N, C-alpha and C positions, 0 to 999 in steps of 0.2 A: 569477367571471361572465364574465373576459374569455377563458377557457380554453372556459367552455360556447357563447359567440357564434362561435369559432375554429371549434369542431367543426360547428355548424349551418350554418357559411358555406361550409364544406369542401364537406357534403353538399349544398346548394343548387347550388355549381360544379359537382359532379360527376354530378347529375341527365341532363343532357343526351350525355353520353360514353354510356351505356349504351343497349344498344336494347330490351330488354325490363324493363318496370316492373309488378311487382303489389303490390295493397293488400293485408292483412290483419289480422286479429284475432287475439289470443292470450290465455289465462290459463295459471295453474299454480301452482305452491308452491314452496317454498323451503325448506330447513332450514339453521339459522344458528348461529354458534359464539355463546353467549351471552356478553353483555360482562361481565367481571368489573372489581370494583372493589379495589384495592389499597388499601382503607380499614380502619385497626384503630388506635383510638388509647384502647385499654383496651377501655373498657367500651362504645364506640360499633364498630358492625360492618355491614357490607353483604353477605349472603352469598345468592349466585344459588341457585335451588333446584333448577335444572337444567343442566345443560352444552351444552342445545342447544334449539332453538324451531324450531316451524314456522310459516311465514306466506304470503300468498297475493299474487298480481299479476296486474294484465291491462291490457291497453291494444291498442296498432296497431302496425303496422310497414309501411315500404314495402323492398320487395326489388327492387335494380335489378341487374339481369343482363347480361354480357356476355361470351362466348366461354370459360364454365366459371367465369367469376370474379363474386362477387356482391357487392354494399354493401348492408349492412340495418342504418339507423337505424330507432330504436323510439323509443317513449313510455309510460312504463307506470306505474302508480299499484302502490304497493307498501304493506302492512302488517304488521308484524310486533310480539309482545309478548313483554316477560320479565316474570319473576317474582322478588322477592326478600323474605328475611327482612331486615328493618331493625330494629336494637337501637340504641338512644341513652340513655346511661347509665342509672338504675336500671328505665327504664319496661321492659316487655315487649316481644319482638319483635313488629313488624308487619307481618305479610303486603302487600306493596306491589308492584302490577304497573304497568310502563310499556309505553306503547302508541306505537309510532313509526311513523307513515304519513310517504312519501316519494313524490318524482318521480323514476325512473330514466330516463336517456336514453342508452341505450347505441349505438354505433356499431360495427358490425362489419365487418369484410372477410372475407371466405369465400372458399373452393374447392367446387367442385361436382363429386364424381365417381359421376358415375350420380345412383341417389337419395339417396345418402350425400352429407352436407357436414361441412366443420369451420370453424371460423371463431375469431375473436380481435378484440377491440379494447376501447379506452377507453370508459369507463362513468362519465357526471356524475350525481350526486345532488343534489337540494336535499329540504330537510327541511320538509314541511307542519306547521305550527303546532309546538307545544314540549310534548314527552312531558312526564308530571308527574315532578317533580324528587324523586328521593329523599330528601333531604335540604334543610329548611328555611333553604336559604341562596341570595344571590343572584348568587355564583358559581358554585354549581352549575346554574344555569339558562342561565350563558351557555356553557357546554357544548355545548350541543345548537345553536346559531346557525351560520348558513352553509350553503356547500357542500362536497362531500369528491368527489374524484375516484377512479374506479378501473379494474380491466378485469376484462373476461369472457374467455373462450375453452372450446370444447366442441364438441359435433358433434351431428349430428344427420340425420332422413330424411324425406325425402316421399313421400306416397303421391297416386297419382291425380292429380297436379299441385294438389294442393287443400288436403289434409291437411298438418300439417307438425309434426314432434315434434323437441324440442329437449333437450338437458341440457348445464348448464355451472357452470363455478368462478367464482368472484367474489371477487375478493381486493383489496385497497389499492393505491392512489398516491401517498395522501396519510393525514394524522394525523388528528387528532381534529378535530370540528367548531368548536369555539372555543378559548379560551386554557385553559393549565390551571388548577384549582381549587386554592383554598388553605382548607382547611377546618381551623380552630383551627392545628395549628401542623404540618399535613402538606399536601403537595402531590402532586396526580396528575393522571392526564390519562387520556381516557377514548376508544382509538380506537373512531370510530364505525363504522366498516367492517370489520364481522367477516367471517371466511370463511364465506362461501355456497355450499351446492350448489341449483343450481335446476333444476326438471323444468316443460315446458311443452309445450302443445297449442294450434295455429293453423290459423286457416283463412284461404286465401289465395282472392283473388277476379281 
């Protein structure tokens, strides 16, 4: 949380430096690599049904511009779901769906080249609620607590100084949400920040 407060403080201090300030709303989709669990204790397995999943995001942003350089903080609500076949012991495999709801706060520094833009910066993610645990074990639920930090980098372009389009890649700067889980005799971690490609459409005022 301290890192998140530092990011917000930097944005607030930087606002007076920029000569042009615009407010916007945005929404889009993202394709994310489905997290996999290296969990196999004989008859117990967790198998992802797909290698990638699509999710949605939407929220607000500020664009602070000066001499072709801009700072763009955003606050976005995002959701994504993954499906697994979970088999425990002699029981038949059960189709289990996990839904992750989160708050993403990216702060991007960018360069404008006419209508085109390139940008990159850190993103903090706060988990909203706790997704369904794939295994009924208290250690498993602990894996989804806390916050993580990653980065976004990409490009975009603007039309009529009002519409804005972006494509970005999101990667990880930190590991799992919580501590490693020990299930039976096996210990494993979940890297909650899966590689993601984001596409968005925004409207600036």
